[in-house]
C-alpha positions in Angstrom: 5.7 -30.6 -13.5 8.8 -28.5 -13.0 7.7 -26.1 -15.7 4.5 -25.4 -14.0 6.3 -24.7 -10.7 8.6 -22.3 -12.5 5.7 -20.5 -14.1 3.9 -20.2 -10.8 7.0 -18.9 -9.0 7.5 -16.4 -11.9 3.9 -15.1 -11.6 4.1 -14.7 -7.8 7.4 -12.8 -8.1 6.2 -10.6 -10.8 3.1 -9.7 -8.7 5.3 -9.0 -5.7 7.5 -6.6 -7.6 4.8 -5.0 -9.6 4.0 -2.4 -6.9 1.1 -4.2 -5.3 2.6 -4.6 -1.9 5.4 -2.2 -1.0 3.7 1.1 -1.4 0.5 -0.1 0.1 2.3 -1.6 3.1 4.2 1.6 3.8 1.1 3.8 3.3 -1.2 1.6 5.5 -0.3 3.0 8.9 -1.0 6.6 7.6 -4.3 5.6 6.2 -5.4 3.8 9.3 -4.3 6.6 11.5 -6.1 9.1 9.4 -9.3 7.0 9.7 -9.0 6.9 13.5 -8.2 10.6 13.7 -11.3 11.4 11.6 -13.4 10.0 14.5 -12.0 12.3 17.2 -10.8 15.4 15.3 -12.0 17.5 12.4 -12.1 15.7 9.0 -9.4 18.0 7.6 -6.8 16.6 10.0 -7.6 13.0 9.4 -7.9 13.5 5.6 -4.4 15.2 5.6 -2.9 12.2 7.4 -4.6 9.8 4.9 -3.5 12.0 2.1 0.1 11.5 3.2 -0.4 7.8 2.9 -1.7 8.2 -0.6 1.3 10.3 -1.6 3.7 7.7 -0.2 1.9 5.0 -2.1 2.2 7.1 -5.3 5.8 8.0 -4.8 7.1 4.4 -4.1 7.4 2.9 -7.6 7.4 -0.7 -6.4 
């Protein structure tokens, strides 16, 4: 039973540090703001803000 717990903890930690969370979490406000701005401003402005979130997500390696 302890071995199963250790394996589950290892899997959760490996998913956490694989890059699934940190970059997406930091980029989320930019993506959301870009979507909101797209409704009230020209698409170029909102797409630029959303693009900033994509660049942040790509730059953060974890």
